[in-house]
C-alpha positions in Angstrom: 26.6 -27.4 10.5 29.1 -25.8 12.9 30.9 -24.1 10.0 27.5 -22.7 8.8 26.8 -21.3 12.3 30.2 -19.8 12.5 29.8 -18.1 9.1 26.3 -16.9 10.0 27.5 -15.4 13.3 30.4 -13.7 11.7 28.5 -12.1 8.8 25.1 -11.7 10.5 22.0 -13.7 9.7 21.3 -14.5 6.1 17.7 -13.3 6.4 16.6 -10.4 8.6 13.5 -12.1 10.0 12.4 -9.1 12.0 12.2 -7.1 8.8 10.4 -10.0 7.1 7.8 -10.2 9.9 7.3 -6.4 10.0 6.7 -6.4 6.2 4.2 -9.3 6.5 2.4 -7.7 9.4 2.2 -4.4 7.5 0.9 -6.2 4.5 -2.0 -8.0 6.3 -2.3 -5.2 8.9 -1.8 -7.4 12.0 -0.1 -4.3 13.5 -2.8 -1.7 13.1 -1.4 1.8 12.6 -2.2 4.7 14.9 -3.9 7.3 12.8 -3.5 11.0 13.5 -6.9 11.6 12.0 -9.8 9.2 11.4 -10.9 8.9 7.8 -13.9 11.1 6.9 -17.4 9.7 7.0 -17.9 10.4 3.3 -17.8 6.7 2.6 -20.5 6.0 5.1 -22.7 8.7 3.5 -22.2 7.1 0.1 -23.0 3.7 1.4 -26.2 5.0 3.0 -27.5 5.6 -0.5 -27.6 1.8 -0.9 -30.1 1.4 1.9 -33.3 2.1 -0.1 -32.7 -0.6 -2.7 -31.7 -3.1 0.0 -34.8 -2.3 2.0 -37.0 -2.6 -1.1 -35.5 -6.0 -2.0 -36.1 -7.3 1.5 -39.7 -6.0 1.4 -40.3 -7.7 -2.0 -38.8 -11.0 -0.8 -40.9 -10.9 2.4 -44.1 -9.9 0.5 -43.6 -12.6 -2.2 -42.9 -15.3 0.3 -45.9 -14.5 2.5 -48.1 -14.1 -0.6 -47.3 -17.5 -2.1 -47.8 -19.2 1.3 -51.2 -17.5 1.7 -52.4 -17.9 -1.9 -51.1 -21.4 -3.0 -50.2 -22.9 0.4 -46.5 -23.2 -0.4 -44.0 -24.2 2.2 -41.8 -21.2 3.4 -38.7 -22.4 1.5 -40.7 -23.1 -1.7 -42.4 -19.7 -1.4 -39.1 -18.0 -1.1 -37.7 -19.9 -4.0 -40.7 -18.9 -6.2 -40.2 -15.3 -5.1 -36.5 -15.3 -6.1 -36.9 -16.9 -9.5 -39.9 -14.6 -10.2 -38.2 -11.2 -9.5 -35.0 -12.5 -11.1 -36.9 -13.5 -14.2 -34.7 -16.5 -14.7 -37.5 -18.6 -16.2 -37.3 -21.7 -14.0 -40.5 -23.8 -13.7 -43.2 -23.2 -11.2 -43.5 -25.2 -8.0 -46.6 -27.2 -8.9 -49.7 -25.7 -10.5 -50.4 -22.1 -9.7 -53.9 -20.9 -9.1 -55.4 -17.9 -10.9 -54.7 -15.7 -7.8 -51.2 -17.1 -7.7 -50.6 -16.2 -11.4 -51.9 -12.6 -10.9 -49.7 -12.3 -7.8 -46.7 -13.5 -9.9 -47.4 -10.9 -12.6 -47.4 -8.1 -10.0 -44.3 -9.5 -8.4 -42.5 -9.5 -11.8 -43.3 -5.8 -12.4 -42.1 -5.0 -8.9 -38.9 -6.9 -9.4 -38.2 -5.2 -12.8 -38.8 -1.8 -11.2 -36.6 -2.5 -8.2 -33.9 -3.8 -10.4 -33.9 -0.7 -12.6 -33.9 1.6 -9.7 -31.0 -0.2 -7.9 -29.0 -0.5 -11.1 -29.3 3.2 -11.8 -28.3 4.1 -8.2 -25.3 1.8 -8.2 -24.1 3.2 -11.6 -24.5 6.8 -10.4 -22.4 6.0 -7.3 -19.5 4.5 -9.3 -19.6 6.7 -12.4 -18.7 10.0 -10.7 -15.6 8.5 -9.3 -16.2 9.8 -5.7 -16.3 6.3 -4.2 -13.0 5.2 -5.7 -11.4 8.5 -4.7 -12.5 8.1 -1.1 -11.4 4.4 -1.0 -8.0 5.5 -2.5 -7.6 8.2 0.1 -8.4 5.9 3.0 -5.9 3.3 1.8 -3.2 6.1 1.4 -3.8 7.4 4.9 -3.4 4.0 6.4 -0.3 3.3 4.4 1.3 6.6 5.5 0.4 5.8 9.1 3.0 3.0 9.1 5.7 5.5 8.2 8.2 6.9 10.8 11.0 9.5 10.6 9.6 10.7 7.3 9.5 14.2 5.9 6.4 16.1 4.8 6.9 18.3 1.8 4.3 21.1 1.5 3.6 22.0 -2.1 5.2 20.7 -5.3 6.9 23.8 -6.9 10.3 23.7 -8.7 12.2 23.7 -5.4 10.1 20.9 -3.9 10.5 18.9 -7.1 14.3 18.9 -6.6 13.8 17.9 -2.9 11.7 15.0 -4.1 14.4 13.9 -6.6 17.1 14.0 -3.9 15.0 12.2 -1.3 14.1 9.5 -3.9 17.8 9.0 -4.8 18.8 8.7 -1.1 15.8 6.6 -0.3 14.6 9.0 2.4 10.8 8.5 3.1 8.6 11.4 2.4 5.0 12.5 1.9 3.9 15.3 -0.4 0.9 17.5 0.5 -0.5 19.6 -2.3 -3.9 20.7 -3.7 -2.9 22.4 -7.0 -4.6 21.5 -10.3 -1.3 20.2 -11.8 -0.4 18.0 -8.9 -1.6 14.8 -10.5 0.6 15.4 -13.5 3.7 16.3 -11.4 3.1 13.3 -9.1 3.2 11.0 -12.1 6.3 12.6 -13.5 8.2 12.3 -10.2 6.7 8.9 -9.3 5.6 10.1 -5.9 4.3 7.1 -3.9 2.9 8.7 -0.8 0.8 11.9 -1.1 -2.2 13.7 0.3 -4.3 16.0 -1.8 -5.3 18.9 0.3 -4.2 22.4 1.4 -0.8 22.1 3.2 -1.6 24.7 5.8 -4.7 22.8 7.0 -4.5 20.6 10.1 -6.4 17.7 8.5 -3.9 17.5 5.6 -0.9 17.4 7.9 -2.6 14.8 10.2 -3.3 12.6 7.1 0.5 12.9 6.4 1.0 11.5 9.9 2.9 14.4 11.3 3.0 12.8 14.7 5.9 10.5 13.6 7.5 12.8 11.0 11.1 13.8 11.1 10.5 17.2 9.7 8.2 19.4 7.6 9.4 21.4 4.6 7.6 24.3 3.1 8.9 25.8 -0.1 6.2 28.3 -1.3 7.3 31.3 -3.2 4.7 33.3 -1.2 6.0 33.9 2.3 2.4 34.3 3.6 1.8 30.7 2.8 5.0 29.7 4.5 3.9 31.7 7.6 0.6 29.8 7.7 2.2 26.4 7.3 4.9 27.0 9.9 2.3 28.2 12.5 0.0 25.2 11.8 2.9 22.7 11.9 4.3 24.2 15.1 0.9 23.9 16.9 0.3 20.4 15.7 3.8 19.1 16.7 3.2 20.4 20.2 -0.3 19.0 20.3 0.8 15.6 19.0 3.9 15.5 21.2 6.5 15.4 18.4 8.9 18.3 19.5 12.0 16.9 17.9 10.6 17.3 14.3 12.2 20.1 12.4 10.4 22.8 10.4 12.2 24.0 7.3 11.0 26.9 5.4 12.0 29.2 2.5 11.9 33.0 2.9 12.2 35.7 0.2 14.1 38.2 2.3 16.0 38.6 5.6 13.1 40.3 7.4 10.7 37.4 6.7 13.5 35.0 7.7 13.6 36.4 11.2 9.8 36.3 11.5 9.7 32.7 10.5 12.3 31.8 13.1 10.2 33.7 15.7 7.0 31.7 15.0 8.7 28.4 15.2 10.8 27.5 12.1 13.9 25.4 12.9 15.7 26.3 9.7 15.0 29.1 7.2 16.6 29.3 3.8 16.8 32.4 1.8 17.5 31.3 -1.8 19.1 34.6 -3.0 21.5 34.6 0.0 22.4 30.9 -0.5 22.9 31.4 -4.2 25.3 34.3 -3.5 27.2 32.3 -0.9 27.5 29.3 -3.3 28.7 31.5 -6.1 31.4 32.9 -3.8 32.4 29.5 -2.7 32.9 28.3 -6.3 34.8 31.4 -7.2 37.2 31.2 -4.2 37.3 27.5 -3.4 36.1 25.6 -6.4 37.7 22.3 -5.7 36.5 22.2 -2.1 33.0 23.1 -3.3 33.0 20.3 -6.0 34.2 17.8 -3.3 31.4 18.7 -0.9 28.8 18.7 -3.7 29.9 15.2 -4.8 29.6 13.9 -1.2 26.2 15.4 -0.5 24.5 15.1 -3.9 26.2 12.6 -6.1 24.6 9.2 -5.6 27.3 7.5 -7.7 29.9 8.2 -5.0 29.6 5.8 -2.1 30.5 8.4 0.4 28.3 10.7 2.4 28.2 13.2 5.4 25.5 12.1 7.8 24.1 13.0 11.2 23.8 10.4 14.0 21.6 11.4 16.9 22.5 9.7 20.1 19.0 8.5 21.1 17.8 5.4 22.9 19.0 3.1 20.1 22.6 4.4 20.4 22.9 4.6 24.2 25.9 2.2 24.2 28.0 5.1 22.8 27.2 7.5 25.7 29.9 8.1 28.3 32.6 6.7 26.0 35.5 8.5 24.5 35.5 8.3 20.7 38.6 6.2 20.8 36.8 3.4 22.7 33.6 3.2 20.5 33.0 0.7 17.7 32.5 3.5 15.1 36.0 3.1 13.8 35.4 -0.7 13.3 32.7 0.3 10.8 34.9 2.9 9.2 32.7 5.8 10.3 34.7 9.0 11.0 33.3 11.6 13.4 34.3 15.1 12.2 32.2 17.2 14.5 29.7 17.0 17.4 26.6 19.2 17.8 25.7 19.7 21.4 22.7 21.9 21.9 23.3 25.0 19.7 27.1 24.6 19.7 29.1 22.6 17.2 32.5 21.3 18.4 35.0 20.7 15.5 38.0 20.3 17.7 37.4 16.8 18.7 40.0 14.1 19.6 39.9 10.4 20.6 39.3 11.5 24.2 36.2 13.5 23.4 33.3 11.9 25.3 29.9 11.3 23.7 26.8 12.3 25.6 23.1 11.5 25.2 21.3 13.7 22.7 24.6 14.6 20.9 24.4 14.8 17.2 27.5 13.3 15.6 28.5 14.7 12.2 30.1 11.8 10.5 31.6 10.9 7.1 31.9 7.5 5.7 30.5 5.0 3.2 26.7 5.0 3.0 26.4 1.2 3.4 28.6 1.3 6.6 26.5 4.0 8.1 23.2 2.4 7.3 24.4 -1.0 8.5 25.5 0.4 11.8 22.2 2.1 12.5 20.2 -0.9 11.4 22.3 -3.2 13.7 21.5 -1.2 16.8 18.0 0.0 16.0 16.9 -3.6 15.3 18.3 -4.6 18.7 16.1 -1.9 20.3 13.0 -3.4 18.6 
């Protein structure tokens, strides 16, 4: 037993019980998510359509029960039983011998039951046949599932650029939600196996709230129309301030340098101009091909267990603050710091005596499993 404890303490617990409990709580929704937007009342409006047949059924049951009690002196339970088997037309025997008035009343009750059944059946079929109810229920389930997500990205639109982003995020297991309202979205969603999505205009507040922008790590808009990008960036910027998520980044495409500057002014964190990036990459491959291949392999090749990552010194990594790099436990996990971003400045001339400060962003290189293990170790302690 002591040997087992020693082995367990050396290599960590065999089962991450906190993760198991979180998954279980999520499954049965013990921990109710905080929604950015309440689901629409469309479901209530549809369910209201079921009120008339329910009211009619109650009225028939009440009328039949009172009628049998008054006409044939049935006990209340017997009268209710006779009413149910009559309107259900199941063909069970009568409770004793019915009088002439009782038989006439039964005939009327049968016609009422058939009419009510036909009306109710037609109404229920119409509710389910148009698919609106299933669509609303699916959206409500999706919104609540997304509300459990944290540090995810919201991808606005699903054009060719966005499709590549989805592929890369899926390979690196980065959580994301796609917001799109185009006609071909369902087909593309199936092709890319997108799990979390919202069908709606990406520039509308409701769509972004359904994607749970309050806990998002960033929003990416890749429209080929810069007017769409302007609208999305403005909407996102206002919502992030309103929902108190100022650290989330806003990444946008721009077709030219002029629009790039405008997007920065209205709130974009990073703006990418495809033509400029393509020219720079072409130059890089022409002048420094081997270095370019190396960086591409690190960043994009999932078969290589090596990556460049960014570690933000937040509350979960406060144990690193105030310490020189030489005295941290990063080297024990084979994580190499190659630069530190502090504010808008990036320091690449770092040594073992460089001190880490809160809100620094460490640019590190190392094995993916080492990096994830390190973050999971300290973030789980915070929880």
